[in-house]
C-alpha positions, 0 to 999 in steps of 0.5 A, a space after each residue: 499499500 501506499 500509506 500518506 502521512 500528514 504530519 503538523 509538526 516535526 517531533 509528532 512523526 509517524 512513530 510505530 506506524 513506520 515500522 510497521 510500513 517496513 515490515 509490511 512492505 509498505 510504502 511511506 509518504 510523509 507530508 510535513 505541513 509545517 515547512 512552507 514548501 509542503 504540497 498536499 498529496 495527490 489523493 488517487 496516490 494513496 491507499 491509507 491516509 494517516 493524519 498525525 498529532 500536533 499541539 495546535 488546536 483545529 480553529 488555529 487557522 490564523 497562527 497555522 495557515 495551512 490547516 484551513 487547506 488541510 480541512 479541505 483536503 481532509 473533507 474532499 478525502 471523506 467524500 471519496 469514501 478512502 481509508 483514513 486514520 486520525 490519531 489526537 489532533 488528527 482525530 479532532 480534525 476528522 471529527 470537525 471535518 465530519 460535521 461536529 465541534 471540538 473543544 475543552 476536554 474535561 480534563 488535560 491528559 498527559 501521561 500513560 493511562 488505562 483505556 477501556 472499551 465501551 459497550 458500543 465498542 462491541 459492535 466492532 468485535 476486532 476493536 473491542 478485543 484490542 481493550 479487553 485488558 484495559 491497555 496502559 495507552 500515552 496520552 497528551 491532549 486537553 481538547 476533545 472531539 465530539 462524536 460524529 453523527 453515525 458513530 458512537 463513543 467506543 473508548 473511555 478513561 478515567 479523565 475523559 470520554 470520546 477517544 474513539 469513534 469508528 465511521 463509513 463501515 470502518 473506512 474512518 478511525 479516530 483515536 484521541 490517543 497516541 498508539 504510535 509511541 515510541 521511544 524516540 518519539 516519547 522523548 521528543 515530545 517531552 522536550 518539546 512539551 515540558 513546560 506543559 507537564 507535572 500539574 498534577 491531576 491527570 497530567 503526569 511530570 517528565 520522570 513519570 512519563 519516562 519512568 513508567 513508559 511502556 510500549 507493549 500495550 501501545 504497540 498492539 493497539 497500533 498493530 490491530 488497527 493498522 492491519 484492520 485498515 490495511 485489509 479494509 484498503 485491500 478489499 475496497 482495492 478489489 470491489 473497484 
C-alpha cells in the first residue's frame, strides 16, 4: 500500500506506523505541513491516509495557515470514501470535518493511563478485543471531539470520554490517544512539551512519563488498527 502521513510538527512523526510499513512492505510518504514548501498529495495516490497529532488547536487557522487547506483536503478525502486514521489532533480534525465540534476536554490528560472499551465498541469485535485488558496508553491532549453522526464513543478513560470513533462502515477511525508512540517519539514529545507537564491531576511529570513508559500495549493497539485498515483498503481495491 501507499501510506500517506500528514505531519503537523517535527516531533510528532509516524513512530511505530513507520515500523509497521517497513515490516509489511508498504510505502510510506510523509507530508510535513509545518514546512512552507509542503504540498498536499494527490488523493488518487493514497491507499491509506494517516493524520498525525500536534500541539495546535483545530481552529488555529490564523496561526497555522496550512490548517485551512488541510481541512479542505480531509473533507474531500472523506467524500471520496477512502480509508483514513486520525491520531489525537488528527482525530479531532476528522471529527470537525465530519460536522461536529471540538472543544476543551473535562481534564487535560498527559501521560500513561488505562483505556477501556465502551459497550458500543462491542459492535466492532476486532476493535473491542484490543481493549479487553484495559491497555495502558499514552495521552497528550487538552481538547475533546464530539462524536460524529453515525458513530458512538468507543473508548473512555478515567479522565475523559470520547476517545475513539469509527465511521463510514469502518473506513474512518479517530483515536484521541497515541498508539504510535515509540521511545524516540516519547523523548521528542517530552522535550518539546516539558512546560506543560507536572501539573497534577491527569498530567504526569516528565519523570513519571519516561519512567513508566510501556510500549507493548500501544504497539498492540496500533498494529491491530493498521492491520484492520490494510484489510479494508485491500477489499476496497478488489471491489473497484
